[in-house]
N, C-alpha and C positions, 0 to 999 in steps of 0.2 A: 693578440698584441701587439704592435711595435716597438723598438729596442730605443733607449735613451742613450746617449750620450755625453758626458759629460762637460765635455771640453772644449763646450763655446760661455759656458759657465764656469769655470774654475780658471781656463783667463783670465775671465770678465773680473774676477777679484780678483787675479795677479795681480790687473791689471791698477785695481783701483784700491790695491793695499802700495803699490809702490807708488805711484803716481799723490796717495796723503805722507811719504813719507815724503816728498820731494825739496830738497835743501838737512834733509839730514850730512852728515857726517861719518865717507869709508865707507862698509857693507851695506847700515842700513837704510842707505837710500836705495841700493840698486839687487842684496841676497834677498830672497822670498822671507826665507827666517827669520833674517835676523831683526827684517825690514815691524814683519808681521807685531815683533818681542816691540821693538821700541814702541806700536803706537799704541799698544796696548799702556805700556810706561807711559806714555804722555799722557792719554789718555784720564790717567789719571792724574799725574801732576797738573791737570790742567781744571779736574773737580776740585783738586784739591787747594790753591793758588785761585781761581774763583773765588775762594773765601776766604784768602791770604790779599786777597788785592784787598777786601773793605776796610779789612784792622789798617795796612797799608795808609790808603788814604786818606782817614781818619789822623791817623802822624803825624803824617804830613801835611792835614791843616791846621789842628795843633798848635805845627812851631809854627807856621806862618799867621798866626792869632797871637801868640805867647812875644814873635820878631818887632809883631805892627804894633802895638800897645805898651810892647815897654818903649818903643821906642816915648811914646806921647805920654810916657810916664805912667802906668800901672803892667802891676801882672795880669799873668794871664787869670788863676787862678782867682782874683779879686774882679776881675773882665765878669769871671764869664759869672764867680758869685752874683755879681750886681744886677746881672740880665735875670740870673734868675727869678733873685727881690722885685727888681720893676714889675715881671711879666713881660719882656716883649724876645718873641719868640724867632731870636734869628739860626735860626740852625748852623754848626760850623765848617761846614760847606763854606755856605753863605760868606758866610764871617773872613773867612779867609782868602777868598778870592777877593771884599768889599779891601782888606787887610793889601793886599797884594795888588791889584789891578787902582783899584781908585780910592788911592787916601786919603782925599776931604771929608768924601763920603764917614769914609769906617774915623776920622776924626769926630765928625757932626755925630757921631752917634756915640764916640768917646764923652764927647760934653756932652751930651746927652745925659750921659751918667751918673758924673762927676755934680 
């Protein structure tokens, strides 16, 4: 059997870790051990915060819908309640976009609910 040395693969692994930590601060971008540790934490945070992003976006949508509907004289809860009663299936993402970027269309939707 020929002898296998691991220098090439070890160097490749080190380089890839340091490439992934580009932009980190202090020794976490340049020291191998600290960079590895930083990457482990970064992976955990990104996994957890992918879930958080969804709830954060929903909260933002609710705020935008509420602001848009209050300008036209209806509260958020009454708006959502009447949408459900009349079986109008517009989700919060679409409603918030309409309230923010297309106020005329949002006004027509509110007029149809009254």
